[in-house]
PyMOL Python script that loads the backbone (N, CA, C, O; Angstrom):
from pymol import cmd

cmd.read_pdbstr("""\
ATOM      1  N   MET A   1    -108.595 105.993  -7.071  1.00  0.00           N
ATOM      2  CA  MET A   1    -108.743 107.398  -6.743  1.00  0.00           C
ATOM      3  C   MET A   1    -107.731 108.205  -7.559  1.00  0.00           C
ATOM      4  O   MET A   1    -106.598 107.763  -7.749  1.00  0.00           O
ATOM      5  N   GLY A   2    -108.135 109.393  -8.045  1.00  0.00           N
ATOM      6  CA  GLY A   2    -107.265 110.232  -8.870  1.00  0.00           C
ATOM      7  C   GLY A   2    -106.283 111.054  -8.053  1.00  0.00           C
ATOM      8  O   GLY A   2    -106.314 111.061  -6.822  1.00  0.00           O
ATOM      9  N   LYS A   3    -105.430 111.732  -8.759  1.00  0.00           N
ATOM     10  CA  LYS A   3    -104.447 112.600  -8.106  1.00  0.00           C
ATOM     11  C   LYS A   3    -105.043 113.978  -7.872  1.00  0.00           C
ATOM     12  O   LYS A   3    -105.897 114.439  -8.630  1.00  0.00           O
ATOM     13  N   ILE A   4    -104.577 114.628  -6.809  1.00  0.00           N
ATOM     14  CA  ILE A   4    -104.995 115.995  -6.526  1.00  0.00           C
ATOM     15  C   ILE A   4    -103.752 116.893  -6.542  1.00  0.00           C
ATOM     16  O   ILE A   4    -102.668 116.451  -6.163  1.00  0.00           O
ATOM     17  N   PRO A   5    -103.899 118.141  -6.975  1.00  0.00           N
ATOM     18  CA  PRO A   5    -102.736 119.037  -7.000  1.00  0.00           C
ATOM     19  C   PRO A   5    -102.317 119.444  -5.591  1.00  0.00           C
ATOM     20  O   PRO A   5    -103.160 119.660  -4.720  1.00  0.00           O
ATOM     21  N   VAL A   6    -101.023 119.544  -5.380  1.00  0.00           N
ATOM     22  CA  VAL A   6    -100.461 119.960  -4.091  1.00  0.00           C
ATOM     23  C   VAL A   6     -99.442 121.060  -4.373  1.00  0.00           C
ATOM     24  O   VAL A   6     -98.580 120.901  -5.236  1.00  0.00           O
ATOM     25  N   SER A   7     -99.536 122.159  -3.659  1.00  0.00           N
ATOM     26  CA  SER A   7     -98.630 123.287  -3.861  1.00  0.00           C
ATOM     27  C   SER A   7     -97.209 122.936  -3.422  1.00  0.00           C
ATOM     28  O   SER A   7     -96.999 122.339  -2.366  1.00  0.00           O
ATOM     29  N   LYS A   8     -96.250 123.314  -4.244  1.00  0.00           N
ATOM     30  CA  LYS A   8     -94.840 123.139  -3.905  1.00  0.00           C
ATOM     31  C   LYS A   8     -94.168 124.481  -3.629  1.00  0.00           C
ATOM     32  O   LYS A   8     -92.942 124.556  -3.540  1.00  0.00           O
ATOM     33  N   VAL A   9     -94.968 125.542  -3.494  1.00  0.00           N
ATOM     34  CA  VAL A   9     -94.410 126.877  -3.288  1.00  0.00           C
ATOM     35  C   VAL A   9     -93.530 126.922  -2.034  1.00  0.00           C
ATOM     36  O   VAL A   9     -92.422 127.457  -2.083  1.00  0.00           O
ATOM     37  N   ALA A  10     -94.000 126.375  -0.926  1.00  0.00           N
ATOM     38  CA  ALA A  10     -93.222 126.416   0.324  1.00  0.00           C
ATOM     39  C   ALA A  10     -91.894 125.680   0.171  1.00  0.00           C
ATOM     40  O   ALA A  10     -90.848 126.167   0.600  1.00  0.00           O
ATOM     41  N   GLU A  11     -91.949 124.513  -0.440  1.00  0.00           N
ATOM     42  CA  GLU A  11     -90.730 123.729  -0.646  1.00  0.00           C
ATOM     43  C   GLU A  11     -89.724 124.498  -1.501  1.00  0.00           C
ATOM     44  O   GLU A  11     -88.538 124.551  -1.173  1.00  0.00           O
ATOM     45  N   LEU A  12     -90.191 125.084  -2.581  1.00  0.00           N
ATOM     46  CA  LEU A  12     -89.301 125.830  -3.473  1.00  0.00           C
ATOM     47  C   LEU A  12     -88.802 127.118  -2.826  1.00  0.00           C
ATOM     48  O   LEU A  12     -87.666 127.534  -3.057  1.00  0.00           O
ATOM     49  N   ARG A  13     -89.659 127.752  -2.009  1.00  0.00           N
ATOM     50  CA  ARG A  13     -89.244 128.969  -1.297  1.00  0.00           C
ATOM     51  C   ARG A  13     -88.132 128.655  -0.304  1.00  0.00           C
ATOM     52  O   ARG A  13     -87.136 129.373  -0.221  1.00  0.00           O
ATOM     53  N   ARG A  14     -88.315 127.568   0.451  1.00  0.00           N
ATOM     54  CA  ARG A  14     -87.277 127.181   1.421  1.00  0.00           C
ATOM     55  C   ARG A  14     -85.982 126.803   0.713  1.00  0.00           C
ATOM     56  O   ARG A  14     -84.893 127.137   1.180  1.00  0.00           O
ATOM     57  N   LYS A  15     -86.101 126.112  -0.405  1.00  0.00           N
ATOM     58  CA  LYS A  15     -84.922 125.728  -1.192  1.00  0.00           C
ATOM     59  C   LYS A  15     -84.169 126.975  -1.666  1.00  0.00           C
ATOM     60  O   LYS A  15     -82.940 126.975  -1.743  1.00  0.00           O
ATOM     61  N   ALA A  16     -84.921 128.043  -1.983  1.00  0.00           N
ATOM     62  CA  ALA A  16     -84.314 129.304  -2.407  1.00  0.00           C
ATOM     63  C   ALA A  16     -83.845 130.140  -1.216  1.00  0.00           C
ATOM     64  O   ALA A  16     -83.319 131.239  -1.391  1.00  0.00           O
ATOM     65  N   ASP A  17     -84.041 129.609   0.004  1.00  0.00           N
ATOM     66  CA  ASP A  17     -83.656 130.277   1.248  1.00  0.00           C
ATOM     67  C   ASP A  17     -84.311 131.650   1.385  1.00  0.00           C
ATOM     68  O   ASP A  17     -83.653 132.634   1.721  1.00  0.00           O
ATOM     69  N   LEU A  18     -85.621 131.699   1.120  1.00  0.00           N
ATOM     70  CA  LEU A  18     -86.382 132.936   1.238  1.00  0.00           C
ATOM     71  C   LEU A  18     -87.457 132.790   2.300  1.00  0.00           C
ATOM     72  O   LEU A  18     -88.000 131.704   2.503  1.00  0.00           O
ATOM     73  N   THR A  19     -87.758 133.884   2.972  1.00  0.00           N
ATOM     74  CA  THR A  19     -88.913 133.908   3.869  1.00  0.00           C
ATOM     75  C   THR A  19     -90.152 134.180   3.019  1.00  0.00           C
ATOM     76  O   THR A  19     -90.050 134.539   1.846  1.00  0.00           O
ATOM     77  N   GLN A  20     -91.308 134.004   3.623  1.00  0.00           N
ATOM     78  CA  GLN A  20     -92.540 134.333   2.909  1.00  0.00           C
ATOM     79  C   GLN A  20     -92.556 135.810   2.529  1.00  0.00           C
ATOM     80  O   GLN A  20     -92.982 136.172   1.432  1.00  0.00           O
ATOM     81  N   LEU A  21     -92.090 136.659   3.443  1.00  0.00           N
ATOM     82  CA  LEU A  21     -92.071 138.095   3.178  1.00  0.00           C
ATOM     83  C   LEU A  21     -91.126 138.422   2.018  1.00  0.00           C
ATOM     84  O   LEU A  21     -91.477 139.210   1.140  1.00  0.00           O
ATOM     85  N   GLU A  22     -89.953 137.834   2.010  1.00  0.00           N
ATOM     86  CA  GLU A  22     -89.003 138.087   0.923  1.00  0.00           C
ATOM     87  C   GLU A  22     -89.562 137.657  -0.429  1.00  0.00           C
ATOM     88  O   GLU A  22     -89.414 138.366  -1.425  1.00  0.00           O
ATOM     89  N   LEU A  23     -90.203 136.493  -0.458  1.00  0.00           N
ATOM     90  CA  LEU A  23     -90.796 136.014  -1.698  1.00  0.00           C
ATOM     91  C   LEU A  23     -91.940 136.930  -2.121  1.00  0.00           C
ATOM     92  O   LEU A  23     -92.076 137.256  -3.300  1.00  0.00           O
ATOM     93  N   ALA A  24     -92.751 137.341  -1.170  1.00  0.00           N
ATOM     94  CA  ALA A  24     -93.865 138.242  -1.470  1.00  0.00           C
ATOM     95  C   ALA A  24     -93.363 139.545  -2.083  1.00  0.00           C
ATOM     96  O   ALA A  24     -93.918 140.024  -3.072  1.00  0.00           O
ATOM     97  N   GLN A  25     -92.323 140.112  -1.502  1.00  0.00           N
ATOM     98  CA  GLN A  25     -91.763 141.357  -2.026  1.00  0.00           C
ATOM     99  C   GLN A  25     -91.173 141.153  -3.420  1.00  0.00           C
ATOM    100  O   GLN A  25     -91.268 142.036  -4.272  1.00  0.00           O
ATOM    101  N   ALA A  26     -90.571 140.005  -3.651  1.00  0.00           N
ATOM    102  CA  ALA A  26     -89.958 139.724  -4.954  1.00  0.00           C
ATOM    103  C   ALA A  26     -90.981 139.594  -6.067  1.00  0.00           C
ATOM    104  O   ALA A  26     -90.703 139.959  -7.209  1.00  0.00           O
ATOM    105  N   VAL A  27     -92.177 139.072  -5.745  1.00  0.00           N
ATOM    106  CA  VAL A  27     -93.184 138.865  -6.794  1.00  0.00           C
ATOM    107  C   VAL A  27     -94.307 139.897  -6.747  1.00  0.00           C
ATOM    108  O   VAL A  27     -95.213 139.859  -7.580  1.00  0.00           O
ATOM    109  N   GLY A  28     -94.259 140.816  -5.785  1.00  0.00           N
ATOM    110  CA  GLY A  28     -95.231 141.893  -5.737  1.00  0.00           C
ATOM    111  C   GLY A  28     -96.591 141.517  -5.196  1.00  0.00           C
ATOM    112  O   GLY A  28     -97.613 142.012  -5.672  1.00  0.00           O
ATOM    113  N   VAL A  29     -96.611 140.640  -4.197  1.00  0.00           N
ATOM    114  CA  VAL A  29     -97.861 140.264  -3.534  1.00  0.00           C
ATOM    115  C   VAL A  29     -97.663 140.400  -2.036  1.00  0.00           C
ATOM    116  O   VAL A  29     -96.570 140.732  -1.577  1.00  0.00           O
ATOM    117  N   THR A  30     -98.720 140.143  -1.272  1.00  0.00           N
ATOM    118  CA  THR A  30     -98.596 140.226   0.182  1.00  0.00           C
ATOM    119  C   THR A  30     -98.076 138.903   0.750  1.00  0.00           C
ATOM    120  O   THR A  30     -98.123 137.860   0.098  1.00  0.00           O
ATOM    121  N   GLU A  31     -97.591 138.981   1.957  1.00  0.00           N
ATOM    122  CA  GLU A  31     -97.115 137.780   2.654  1.00  0.00           C
ATOM    123  C   GLU A  31     -98.252 136.777   2.846  1.00  0.00           C
ATOM    124  O   GLU A  31     -98.037 135.567   2.773  1.00  0.00           O
ATOM    125  N   SER A  32     -99.461 137.284   3.093  1.00  0.00           N
ATOM    126  CA  SER A  32    -100.602 136.371   3.264  1.00  0.00           C
ATOM    127  C   SER A  32    -100.944 135.658   1.957  1.00  0.00           C
ATOM    128  O   SER A  32    -101.432 134.529   1.979  1.00  0.00           O
ATOM    129  N   THR A  33    -100.692 136.306   0.822  1.00  0.00           N
ATOM    130  CA  THR A  33    -100.899 135.641  -0.466  1.00  0.00           C
ATOM    131  C   THR A  33     -99.955 134.459  -0.606  1.00  0.00           C
ATOM    132  O   THR A  33    -100.359 133.383  -1.047  1.00  0.00           O
ATOM    133  N   ILE A  34     -98.696 134.661  -0.230  1.00  0.00           N
ATOM    134  CA  ILE A  34     -97.721 133.564  -0.281  1.00  0.00           C
ATOM    135  C   ILE A  34     -98.181 132.433   0.633  1.00  0.00           C
ATOM    136  O   ILE A  34     -98.127 131.264   0.251  1.00  0.00           O
ATOM    137  N   SER A  35     -98.628 132.774   1.825  1.00  0.00           N
ATOM    138  CA  SER A  35     -99.127 131.772   2.765  1.00  0.00           C
ATOM    139  C   SER A  35    -100.282 130.988   2.156  1.00  0.00           C
ATOM    140  O   SER A  35    -100.331 129.763   2.261  1.00  0.00           O
ATOM    141  N   ASN A  36    -101.204 131.690   1.526  1.00  0.00           N
ATOM    142  CA  ASN A  36    -102.332 131.016   0.884  1.00  0.00           C
ATOM    143  C   ASN A  36    -101.869 130.093  -0.239  1.00  0.00           C
ATOM    144  O   ASN A  36    -102.368 128.975  -0.372  1.00  0.00           O
ATOM    145  N   TRP A  37    -100.918 130.556  -1.046  1.00  0.00           N
ATOM    146  CA  TRP A  37    -100.383 129.714  -2.121  1.00  0.00           C
ATOM    147  C   TRP A  37     -99.761 128.453  -1.537  1.00  0.00           C
ATOM    148  O   TRP A  37     -99.946 127.356  -2.063  1.00  0.00           O
ATOM    149  N   GLU A  38     -99.022 128.622  -0.444  1.00  0.00           N
ATOM    150  CA  GLU A  38     -98.356 127.471   0.170  1.00  0.00           C
ATOM    151  C   GLU A  38     -99.354 126.475   0.744  1.00  0.00           C
ATOM    152  O   GLU A  38     -99.087 125.274   0.780  1.00  0.00           O
ATOM    153  N   LYS A  39    -100.485 126.964   1.185  1.00  0.00           N
ATOM    154  CA  LYS A  39    -101.520 126.091   1.739  1.00  0.00           C
ATOM    155  C   LYS A  39    -102.456 125.561   0.655  1.00  0.00           C
ATOM    156  O   LYS A  39    -103.406 124.836   0.947  1.00  0.00           O
ATOM    157  N   GLY A  40    -102.184 125.925  -0.585  1.00  0.00           N
ATOM    158  CA  GLY A  40    -102.998 125.438  -1.691  1.00  0.00           C
ATOM    159  C   GLY A  40    -104.297 126.182  -1.876  1.00  0.00           C
ATOM    160  O   GLY A  40    -105.209 125.682  -2.535  1.00  0.00           O
ATOM    161  N   ARG A  41    -104.400 127.361  -1.310  1.00  0.00           N
ATOM    162  CA  ARG A  41    -105.614 128.161  -1.453  1.00  0.00           C
ATOM    163  C   ARG A  41    -105.485 129.111  -2.637  1.00  0.00           C
ATOM    164  O   ARG A  41    -104.377 129.417  -3.078  1.00  0.00           O
ATOM    165  N   ASN A  42    -106.601 129.566  -3.139  1.00  0.00           N
ATOM    166  CA  ASN A  42    -106.705 130.613  -4.154  1.00  0.00           C
ATOM    167  C   ASN A  42    -106.086 130.272  -5.500  1.00  0.00           C
ATOM    168  O   ASN A  42    -106.820 129.985  -6.446  1.00  0.00           O
ATOM    169  N   ALA A  43    -104.798 130.292  -5.619  1.00  0.00           N
ATOM    170  CA  ALA A  43    -104.148 130.235  -6.927  1.00  0.00           C
ATOM    171  C   ALA A  43    -103.792 128.832  -7.401  1.00  0.00           C
ATOM    172  O   ALA A  43    -103.294 128.672  -8.516  1.00  0.00           O
ATOM    173  N   LEU A  44    -104.031 127.826  -6.592  1.00  0.00           N
ATOM    174  CA  LEU A  44    -103.592 126.482  -6.976  1.00  0.00           C
ATOM    175  C   LEU A  44    -104.215 126.029  -8.289  1.00  0.00           C
ATOM    176  O   LEU A  44    -103.535 125.415  -9.112  1.00  0.00           O
ATOM    177  N   VAL A  45    -105.474 126.315  -8.498  1.00  0.00           N
ATOM    178  CA  VAL A  45    -106.126 125.950  -9.759  1.00  0.00           C
ATOM    179  C   VAL A  45    -105.458 126.694 -10.912  1.00  0.00           C
ATOM    180  O   VAL A  45    -105.227 126.124 -11.979  1.00  0.00           O
ATOM    181  N   TRP A  46    -105.152 127.968 -10.690  1.00  0.00           N
ATOM    182  CA  TRP A  46    -104.483 128.761 -11.725  1.00  0.00           C
ATOM    183  C   TRP A  46    -103.104 128.184 -12.029  1.00  0.00           C
ATOM    184  O   TRP A  46    -102.731 128.058 -13.195  1.00  0.00           O
ATOM    185  N   PHE A  47    -102.340 127.831 -10.987  1.00  0.00           N
ATOM    186  CA  PHE A  47    -101.014 127.222 -11.184  1.00  0.00           C
ATOM    187  C   PHE A  47    -101.133 125.954 -12.017  1.00  0.00           C
ATOM    188  O   PHE A  47    -100.340 125.710 -12.927  1.00  0.00           O
ATOM    189  N   GLU A  48    -102.140 125.154 -11.686  1.00  0.00           N
ATOM    190  CA  GLU A  48    -102.344 123.900 -12.404  1.00  0.00           C
ATOM    191  C   GLU A  48    -102.649 124.160 -13.882  1.00  0.00           C
ATOM    192  O   GLU A  48    -102.150 123.455 -14.759  1.00  0.00           O
ATOM    193  N   ARG A  49    -103.454 125.154 -14.144  1.00  0.00           N
ATOM    194  CA  ARG A  49    -103.787 125.493 -15.531  1.00  0.00           C
ATOM    195  C   ARG A  49    -102.567 125.992 -16.295  1.00  0.00           C
ATOM    196  O   ARG A  49    -102.367 125.626 -17.453  1.00  0.00           O
ATOM    197  N   VAL A  50    -101.763 126.815 -15.662  1.00  0.00           N
ATOM    198  CA  VAL A  50    -100.535 127.300 -16.306  1.00  0.00           C
ATOM    199  C   VAL A  50     -99.608 126.122 -16.601  1.00  0.00           C
ATOM    200  O   VAL A  50     -99.011 126.057 -17.675  1.00  0.00           O
ATOM    201  N   ALA A  51     -99.486 125.201 -15.660  1.00  0.00           N
ATOM    202  CA  ALA A  51     -98.640 124.023 -15.868  1.00  0.00           C
ATOM    203  C   ALA A  51     -99.128 123.200 -17.057  1.00  0.00           C
ATOM    204  O   ALA A  51     -98.326 122.763 -17.883  1.00  0.00           O
ATOM    205  N   ARG A  52    -100.450 122.988 -17.145  1.00  0.00           N
ATOM    206  CA  ARG A  52    -101.004 122.238 -18.277  1.00  0.00           C
ATOM    207  C   ARG A  52    -100.822 122.988 -19.585  1.00  0.00           C
ATOM    208  O   ARG A  52    -100.532 122.381 -20.616  1.00  0.00           O
ATOM    209  N   LEU A  53    -100.990 124.308 -19.548  1.00  0.00           N
ATOM    210  CA  LEU A  53    -100.798 125.127 -20.736  1.00  0.00           C
ATOM    211  C   LEU A  53     -99.359 125.015 -21.235  1.00  0.00           C
ATOM    212  O   LEU A  53     -99.118 124.841 -22.430  1.00  0.00           O
ATOM    213  N   CYS A  54     -98.410 125.116 -20.311  1.00  0.00           N
ATOM    214  CA  CYS A  54     -96.994 125.002 -20.676  1.00  0.00           C
ATOM    215  C   CYS A  54     -96.668 123.613 -21.211  1.00  0.00           C
ATOM    216  O   CYS A  54     -95.916 123.480 -22.177  1.00  0.00           O
ATOM    217  N   LYS A  55     -97.216 122.599 -20.601  1.00  0.00           N
ATOM    218  CA  LYS A  55     -96.979 121.231 -21.065  1.00  0.00           C
ATOM    219  C   LYS A  55     -97.531 121.047 -22.473  1.00  0.00           C
ATOM    220  O   LYS A  55     -96.867 120.470 -23.333  1.00  0.00           O
ATOM    221  N   THR A  56     -98.746 121.539 -22.707  1.00  0.00           N
ATOM    222  CA  THR A  56     -99.374 121.401 -24.016  1.00  0.00           C
ATOM    223  C   THR A  56     -98.627 122.178 -25.090  1.00  0.00           C
ATOM    224  O   THR A  56     -98.453 121.690 -26.207  1.00  0.00           O
ATOM    225  N   LEU A  57     -98.185 123.388 -24.752  1.00  0.00           N
ATOM    226  CA  LEU A  57     -97.484 124.240 -25.711  1.00  0.00           C
ATOM    227  C   LEU A  57     -95.976 123.989 -25.738  1.00  0.00           C
ATOM    228  O   LEU A  57     -95.251 124.573 -26.543  1.00  0.00           O
ATOM    229  N   GLU A  58     -95.517 123.107 -24.843  1.00  0.00           N
ATOM    230  CA  GLU A  58     -94.092 122.784 -24.731  1.00  0.00           C
ATOM    231  C   GLU A  58     -93.257 124.056 -24.544  1.00  0.00           C
ATOM    232  O   GLU A  58     -92.330 124.338 -25.303  1.00  0.00           O
ATOM    233  N   CYS A  59     -93.623 124.807 -23.504  1.00  0.00           N
ATOM    234  CA  CYS A  59     -92.915 126.051 -23.213  1.00  0.00           C
ATOM    235  C   CYS A  59     -92.792 126.226 -21.699  1.00  0.00           C
ATOM    236  O   CYS A  59     -93.375 125.467 -20.925  1.00  0.00           O
ATOM    237  N   SER A  60     -92.038 127.218 -21.301  1.00  0.00           N
ATOM    238  CA  SER A  60     -91.928 127.563 -19.883  1.00  0.00           C
ATOM    239  C   SER A  60     -92.935 128.669 -19.576  1.00  0.00           C
ATOM    240  O   SER A  60     -93.422 129.326 -20.495  1.00  0.00           O
ATOM    241  N   PRO A  61     -93.252 128.883 -18.303  1.00  0.00           N
ATOM    242  CA  PRO A  61     -94.159 129.983 -17.970  1.00  0.00           C
ATOM    243  C   PRO A  61     -93.649 131.334 -18.472  1.00  0.00           C
ATOM    244  O   PRO A  61     -94.442 132.188 -18.868  1.00  0.00           O
ATOM    245  N   GLU A  62     -92.341 131.529 -18.455  1.00  0.00           N
ATOM    246  CA  GLU A  62     -91.760 132.788 -18.920  1.00  0.00           C
ATOM    247  C   GLU A  62     -92.060 133.030 -20.396  1.00  0.00           C
ATOM    248  O   GLU A  62     -92.171 134.178 -20.827  1.00  0.00           O
ATOM    249  N   GLN A  63     -92.189 131.972 -21.159  1.00  0.00           N
ATOM    250  CA  GLN A  63     -92.448 132.109 -22.586  1.00  0.00           C
ATOM    251  C   GLN A  63     -93.902 132.473 -22.886  1.00  0.00           C
ATOM    252  O   GLN A  63     -94.224 132.822 -24.021  1.00  0.00           O
ATOM    253  N   LEU A  64     -94.776 132.399 -21.897  1.00  0.00           N
ATOM    254  CA  LEU A  64     -96.183 132.746 -22.091  1.00  0.00           C
ATOM    255  C   LEU A  64     -96.400 134.259 -22.137  1.00  0.00           C
ATOM    256  O   LEU A  64     -97.437 134.721 -22.611  1.00  0.00           O
ATOM    257  N   ILE A  65     -95.435 135.024 -21.650  1.00  0.00           N
ATOM    258  CA  ILE A  65     -95.601 136.470 -21.549  1.00  0.00           C
ATOM    259  C   ILE A  65     -94.466 137.168 -22.285  1.00  0.00           C
ATOM    260  O   ILE A  65     -93.342 136.671 -22.352  1.00  0.00           O
ATOM    261  N   ASP A  66     -94.786 138.321 -22.829  1.00  0.00           N
ATOM    262  CA  ASP A  66     -93.760 139.161 -23.428  1.00  0.00           C
ATOM    263  C   ASP A  66     -93.971 140.559 -22.868  1.00  0.00           C
ATOM    264  O   ASP A  66     -95.070 140.898 -22.428  1.00  0.00           O
ATOM    265  N   TYR A  67     -92.951 141.344 -22.884  1.00  0.00           N
ATOM    266  CA  TYR A  67     -93.042 142.708 -22.377  1.00  0.00           C
ATOM    267  C   TYR A  67     -92.745 143.683 -23.501  1.00  0.00           C
ATOM    268  O   TYR A  67     -91.767 143.523 -24.231  1.00  0.00           O
ATOM    269  N   VAL A  68     -93.589 144.691 -23.638  1.00  0.00           N
ATOM    270  CA  VAL A  68     -93.378 145.731 -24.640  1.00  0.00           C
ATOM    271  C   VAL A  68     -93.269 147.070 -23.937  1.00  0.00           C
ATOM    272  O   VAL A  68     -93.757 147.240 -22.820  1.00  0.00           O
ATOM    273  N   GLU A  69     -92.646 147.992 -24.580  1.00  0.00           N
ATOM    274  CA  GLU A  69     -92.474 149.322 -24.004  1.00  0.00           C
ATOM    275  C   GLU A  69     -93.830 150.007 -23.890  1.00  0.00           C
ATOM    276  O   GLU A  69     -94.585 150.059 -24.861  1.00  0.00           O
ATOM    277  N   ALA A  70     -94.135 150.524 -22.727  1.00  0.00           N
ATOM    278  CA  ALA A  70     -95.395 151.224 -22.515  1.00  0.00           C
ATOM    279  C   ALA A  70     -95.322 152.602 -23.155  1.00  0.00           C
ATOM    280  O   ALA A  70     -94.286 153.266 -23.114  1.00  0.00           O
ATOM    281  N   VAL A  71     -96.418 153.017 -23.738  1.00  0.00           N
ATOM    282  CA  VAL A  71     -96.507 154.345 -24.340  1.00  0.00           C
ATOM    283  C   VAL A  71     -97.350 155.206 -23.421  1.00  0.00           C
ATOM    284  O   VAL A  71     -98.504 154.885 -23.138  1.00  0.00           O
ATOM    285  N   GLN A  72     -96.770 156.297 -22.959  1.00  0.00           N
ATOM    286  CA  GLN A  72     -97.488 157.181 -22.047  1.00  0.00           C
ATOM    287  C   GLN A  72     -98.311 158.174 -22.853  1.00  0.00           C
ATOM    288  O   GLN A  72     -97.800 158.844 -23.751  1.00  0.00           O
ATOM    289  N   GLU A  73     -99.582 158.256 -22.521  1.00  0.00           N
ATOM    290  CA  GLU A  73    -100.463 159.217 -23.182  1.00  0.00           C
ATOM    291  C   GLU A  73    -100.258 160.589 -22.560  1.00  0.00           C
ATOM    292  O   GLU A  73    -100.128 160.718 -21.343  1.00  0.00           O
ATOM    293  N   THR A  74    -100.232 161.615 -23.408  1.00  0.00           N
ATOM    294  CA  THR A  74    -100.027 162.975 -22.897  1.00  0.00           C
ATOM    295  C   THR A  74    -101.310 163.614 -22.436  1.00  0.00           C
ATOM    296  O   THR A  74    -101.288 164.548 -21.635  1.00  0.00           O
ATOM    297  N   GLY A  75    -102.441 163.119 -22.934  1.00  0.00           N
ATOM    298  CA  GLY A  75    -103.720 163.715 -22.556  1.00  0.00           C
ATOM    299  C   GLY A  75    -104.010 164.977 -23.337  1.00  0.00           C
ATOM    300  O   GLY A  75    -105.046 165.610 -23.135  1.00  0.00           O
ATOM    301  N   ASP A  76    -103.110 165.348 -24.223  1.00  0.00           N
ATOM    302  CA  ASP A  76    -103.268 166.545 -25.042  1.00  0.00           C
ATOM    303  C   ASP A  76    -103.822 166.136 -26.399  1.00  0.00           C
ATOM    304  O   ASP A  76    -103.092 165.594 -27.229  1.00  0.00           O
ATOM    305  N   ASP A  77    -105.101 166.390 -26.630  1.00  0.00           N
ATOM    306  CA  ASP A  77    -105.752 166.003 -27.874  1.00  0.00           C
ATOM    307  C   ASP A  77    -105.713 167.113 -28.925  1.00  0.00           C
ATOM    308  O   ASP A  77    -106.238 166.938 -30.024  1.00  0.00           O
ATOM    309  N   SER A  78    -105.105 168.239 -28.601  1.00  0.00           N
ATOM    310  CA  SER A  78    -105.089 169.342 -29.561  1.00  0.00           C
ATOM    311  C   SER A  78    -104.061 169.089 -30.660  1.00  0.00           C
ATOM    312  O   SER A  78    -103.011 168.499 -30.401  1.00  0.00           O
ATOM    313  N   PRO A  79    -104.354 169.530 -31.890  1.00  0.00           N
ATOM    314  CA  PRO A  79    -103.397 169.343 -32.986  1.00  0.00           C
ATOM    315  C   PRO A  79    -102.154 170.184 -32.775  1.00  0.00           C
ATOM    316  O   PRO A  79    -102.194 171.221 -32.113  1.00  0.00           O
ATOM    317  N   ASP A  80    -101.073 169.736 -33.332  1.00  0.00           N
ATOM    318  CA  ASP A  80     -99.785 170.453 -33.196  1.00  0.00           C
ATOM    319  C   ASP A  80     -99.771 171.757 -33.930  1.00  0.00           C
ATOM    320  O   ASP A  80     -98.766 172.467 -33.910  1.00  0.00           O
TER     321      ASP A  80
END
""", "prot")
cmd.dss("prot")
cmd.show_as("cartoon", "prot")
cmd.util.cbc("prot")
cmd.orient("prot")
């Protein structure tokens, strides 16, 4: 029989001494989202894919994203 993915979010959250609510606020999701992640619902497949992507590319999840300065549009299309 093969291996199945198991979420470690709860274990890592407890190790960081955070409640579900605190973790949710830190990452910008709801407390129920954290609960679902901990129970292996919804995002587990996505987590697994990110892990495989990082392993294949030999990088950390942080290295998959970059941040650039946002440019705010003025909405003014008239010439100067």
